[in-house]
C-alpha positions in Angstrom: -102.4 -23.4 -53.4 -101.6 -20.0 -52.1 -104.7 -20.5 -49.6 -104.0 -23.9 -48.2 -100.3 -23.9 -48.6 -98.3 -20.7 -48.1 -100.5 -18.7 -46.3 -100.8 -21.1 -43.4 -97.1 -21.4 -43.9 -96.5 -17.6 -43.1 -99.1 -17.4 -40.2 -97.6 -20.7 -38.6 -94.2 -19.4 -39.4 -94.7 -15.6 -38.2 -96.5 -17.3 -35.2 -93.7 -19.6 -34.0 -90.8 -16.9 -34.8 -92.1 -14.6 -32.0 -93.5 -17.1 -29.8 -91.3 -17.0 -26.4 -89.4 -19.8 -26.5 -85.3 -21.0 -25.8 -84.2 -19.8 -29.3 -85.9 -16.5 -29.1 -84.4 -16.0 -25.8 -81.2 -16.9 -27.2 -81.5 -14.7 -30.6 -81.5 -11.8 -27.9 -79.3 -12.6 -25.3 -76.4 -13.1 -28.3 -77.3 -9.7 -29.9 -77.1 -8.2 -26.5 -73.7 -9.6 -25.5 -71.9 -9.7 -29.1 -74.2 -7.9 -31.5 -76.6 -8.4 -34.4 -74.6 -10.6 -36.5 -74.8 -13.5 -33.8 -78.4 -12.9 -33.3 -78.7 -13.2 -37.3 -76.5 -16.6 -36.7 -78.4 -17.7 -34.4 -81.9 -16.7 -36.3 -80.5 -19.4 -38.7 -79.8 -22.2 -36.6 -83.5 -23.9 -38.2 -81.8 -23.9 -41.6 -79.1 -26.3 -39.9 -81.5 -28.9 -37.6 -84.9 -28.9 -39.4 -84.2 -31.0 -42.3 -82.9 -33.6 -40.4 -85.7 -33.3 -37.4 -88.7 -33.8 -40.5 -86.9 -36.8 -41.8 -86.4 -38.0 -38.7 -89.9 -37.3 -37.2 -91.4 -39.2 -40.2 -88.9 -42.3 -39.6 -90.9 -41.7 -36.3 -94.5 -42.2 -37.9 -93.3 -45.7 -38.5 -92.6 -46.3 -34.7 -95.3 -44.8 -32.6 -94.8 -47.0 -29.9 -91.2 -45.5 -28.7 -92.4 -41.7 -29.5 -92.6 -41.2 -26.1 -88.8 -42.2 -25.1 -87.7 -40.5 -28.1 -89.3 -37.5 -26.8 -88.4 -37.8 -23.5 -84.8 -38.5 -24.1 -84.9 -35.1 -26.2 -86.3 -33.1 -23.9 -84.2 -34.0 -20.9 -81.0 -33.5 -22.9 -82.5 -30.2 -24.2 -83.5 -29.4 -20.5 -80.1 -29.6 -19.4 -78.2 -27.9 -22.1 -80.6 -24.8 -21.4 -79.4 -24.9 -18.1 -75.6 -24.7 -19.1 -76.6 -21.7 -21.3 -78.4 -20.1 -18.6 -75.5 -20.9 -15.9 -73.4 -19.1 -18.7 -75.5 -15.9 -19.0 -75.7 -15.8 -15.3 -71.9 -15.8 -15.0 -71.4 -12.6 -17.2 -69.8 -9.4 -16.2 -67.9 -6.5 -18.0 -65.1 -8.6 -18.0 -66.7 -11.8 -19.9 -68.3 -9.4 -22.2 -64.7 -8.4 -23.8 -64.0 -12.0 -24.4 -64.0 -12.0 -28.4 -63.5 -16.0 -28.6 -66.9 -16.3 -27.9 -68.3 -14.7 -30.8 -68.0 -17.8 -33.1 -70.3 -20.0 -30.9 -73.5 -18.9 -31.3 -74.7 -20.6 -34.4 -72.9 -23.9 -32.8 -75.3 -23.1 -29.4 -78.1 -22.3 -31.4 -77.9 -25.4 -33.4 -77.8 -27.7 -30.1 -80.4 -25.9 -28.8 -83.4 -26.5 -31.6 -81.4 -29.6 -31.9 -82.5 -31.0 -28.5 -85.5 -29.0 -28.3 -88.6 -31.4 -28.6 -90.8 -28.3 -30.0 -89.6 -28.8 -33.7 -90.3 -32.5 -33.4 -93.7 -32.5 -32.2 -94.8 -29.8 -34.4 -93.5 -31.6 -37.5 -95.3 -35.2 -36.5 -98.1 -33.0 -35.8 -99.2 -29.6 -37.5 -96.5 -29.1 -39.8 -96.2 -33.2 -41.1 -100.0 -32.7 -41.8 -99.2 -30.2 -44.2 -96.5 -32.2 -45.6 -98.3 -35.0 -46.1 -101.3 -34.1 -47.8 -100.0 -32.3 -50.6 -97.8 -32.6 -53.5 -94.2 -31.3 -54.1 -95.4 -27.6 -55.0 -97.8 -27.8 -52.5 -94.8 -28.7 -50.1 -92.5 -26.0 -51.4 -94.8 -23.6 -50.9 -95.8 -24.2 -47.1 -91.7 -24.6 -46.2 -91.3 -21.2 -48.4 -93.6 -19.5 -46.3 -93.0 -20.9 -43.0 -88.9 -20.5 -42.7 -89.3 -17.2 -44.4 -91.3 -16.1 -41.6 -89.6 -17.9 -39.0 -86.5 -16.9 -39.8 -87.5 -13.5 -40.7 -89.3 -12.4 -37.5 -86.7 -13.6 -35.3 -84.0 -11.9 -37.6 -86.0 -8.5 -37.0 -85.8 -9.5 -33.2 -82.1 -9.5 -33.6 -81.8 -5.8 -35.3 -84.3 -4.3 -32.8 -82.5 -5.8 -29.8 -79.2 -4.6 -31.7 -80.8 -0.8 -31.4 -81.2 -0.9 -28.0 -78.5 -2.4 -27.2 -76.6 0.8 -27.5 -78.6 2.4 -25.2 -78.2 0.6 -22.3 -75.6 1.5 -19.4 -73.1 -1.5 -18.6 -75.3 -2.3 -15.4 -78.5 -2.8 -17.0 -76.9 -4.4 -19.9 -75.3 -7.0 -17.5 -78.5 -7.4 -15.6 -80.9 -7.8 -18.6 -78.2 -11.0 -19.8 -78.5 -12.4 -16.2 -82.3 -12.1 -16.3 -81.8 -13.7 -19.8 -80.2 -16.5 -18.4 -83.1 -17.3 -15.5 -85.4 -17.2 -18.4 -83.2 -20.2 -20.2 -83.0 -22.0 -16.5 -87.1 -21.9 -16.5 -87.4 -23.4 -20.1 -84.8 -25.7 -19.0 -86.8 -27.1 -15.8 -89.9 -27.1 -18.4 -87.9 -29.5 -20.6 -86.9 -31.8 -18.5 -90.5 -31.9 -16.8 -91.6 -32.5 -20.1 -89.3 -35.1 -20.7 -89.9 -36.7 -17.2 -94.1 -36.7 -18.5 -93.3 -38.5 -21.8 -91.6 -41.3 -19.8 -95.1 -41.6 -17.6 -97.0 -42.1 -20.6 
């Protein structure tokens, strides 16, 4: 049970948590701009989005003919939203960093980012789904426990490490780094939109 479900959950969760992607980029970006508290909030986004995603993916199993269209819509929507977030990062300056009102938006942005990314859907339709389908309830609990502990835990560690380095950055380098992260979000935006178009062509 531990070898077949908990251990794979831990390994896959750690890999997913530290893999470059929109959510990890957002963890770093929000931590740099608003502190570790907001980076940790972003790290918790999968707890809010993945439960319905898991349910949706299993419903999709019964309608495989619609899979490409659904993934295309999700991917293109996610790409457009990431483009918006990238644009916001590129507009950052000293004055905008001092605006306290943006602090409460980190979790909201992370939830939307994760919900509109096709990656959680693809993961649960393939790797994650295969573990859930073949196991009983205790097996599934162990897999989910290992997976989410490391998925979220690794991102929290990234937020804490980023926050420690945040105080060492001078203002001009600080803003430059945030803008670079904005460009990275644009790259992910283009990738998601291209993926969405490719789904429609299948």
